[in-house]
C-alpha positions as CSV (number, residue, x, y, z in Angstrom):
1,M,0.0,0.0,0.0
2,L,2.8,2.4,0.9
3,M,4.6,1.8,-2.4
4,F,1.4,2.3,-4.4
5,R,0.6,5.6,-2.6
6,S,4.2,6.7,-3.1
7,V,4.1,6.0,-6.8
8,S,0.8,7.8,-7.2
9,G,2.3,10.7,-5.2
10,I,5.1,11.0,-7.6
11,A,2.6,11.1,-10.5
12,I,0.6,13.7,-8.8
13,A,3.6,15.8,-8.0
14,L,4.6,15.7,-11.7
15,Q,1.1,16.8,-12.6
16,L,1.2,19.7,-10.2
17,R,4.6,20.7,-11.7
18,R,3.0,20.7,-15.1
19,H,0.3,23.1,-13.8
20,Y,2.9,25.4,-12.3
21,V,2.1,24.8,-8.7
22,I,4.9,26.3,-6.7
23,D,5.6,23.8,-4.0
24,W,5.3,20.5,-5.8
25,G,8.7,19.4,-4.6
26,T,7.6,18.7,-1.1
27,L,5.2,16.1,-2.4
28,M,7.9,14.6,-4.5
29,V,10.2,14.3,-1.5
30,F,7.7,12.5,0.6
31,S,6.8,10.2,-2.2
32,V,10.4,9.3,-2.9
33,L,10.9,8.8,0.8
34,G,8.0,6.4,0.9
35,I,9.4,4.4,-2.0
36,L,12.8,4.1,-0.4
37,L,11.3,2.9,2.8
38,S,9.2,0.3,0.9
39,F,12.2,-1.1,-0.9
40,L,14.2,-1.1,2.4
41,M,11.5,-3.3,4.0
42,I,11.2,-5.6,1.0
43,F,14.9,-6.2,0.3
44,N,16.2,-6.3,3.9
45,P,14.0,-8.7,5.9
46,A,16.3,-8.6,9.0
47,F,15.9,-4.8,9.1
48,G,12.1,-5.1,8.5
49,G,11.8,-7.8,11.2
50,L,13.7,-5.8,13.8
51,S,12.1,-2.5,13.4
52,I,8.9,-3.1,11.4
53,V,6.7,-1.2,13.9
54,L,8.9,1.9,14.0
55,W,9.4,2.1,10.2
56,T,5.8,1.2,9.4
57,G,4.6,4.0,11.7
58,F,7.0,6.4,10.1
59,A,5.9,5.4,6.6
60,F,2.3,5.9,7.5
61,L,3.1,9.3,8.9
62,A,4.9,10.2,5.7
63,S,1.9,8.9,3.7
64,G,-0.4,11.0,5.8
65,A,1.7,14.1,5.3
66,L,1.7,13.3,1.6
67,S,-2.1,13.3,1.7
68,I,-2.3,16.6,3.6
69,V,0.1,18.3,1.3
70,F,-1.8,17.1,-1.7
71,A,-5.1,18.2,-0.3
72,L,-3.7,21.7,0.3
73,R,-2.2,21.9,-3.2
74,L,-5.6,20.9,-4.7
75,R,-7.4,23.5,-2.7
76,K,-5.0,26.2,-3.9
77,L,-5.4,24.9,-7.5
78,H,-9.2,24.9,-7.1
79,T,-9.2,28.5,-5.8
80,F,-6.9,29.5,-8.7
81,I,-9.2,27.9,-11.2
82,Q,-12.3,29.5,-9.7
83,K,-10.7,33.0,-9.9
84,E,-9.7,32.4,-13.5
85,L,-13.3,31.4,-14.5
86,E,-14.8,34.5,-13.1
């Protein structure tokens, strides 16, 4: 789930960049961090077994932050579009 959300976060960040949203980089950083943590848990089972609770919690926090940042960016984009249509 984390890897899927991270990949979709990268795609969304690229879309925001295409629409000239200023702070799309924050979304990209959180998404890349999520992918790195996903691969770390997949390819290093000892690491995953020893600290799965800590890293899973951190990964979900990063995923939640990604969702919040995305929601705020969408709200700014929605406001911008509404002003342009008036």
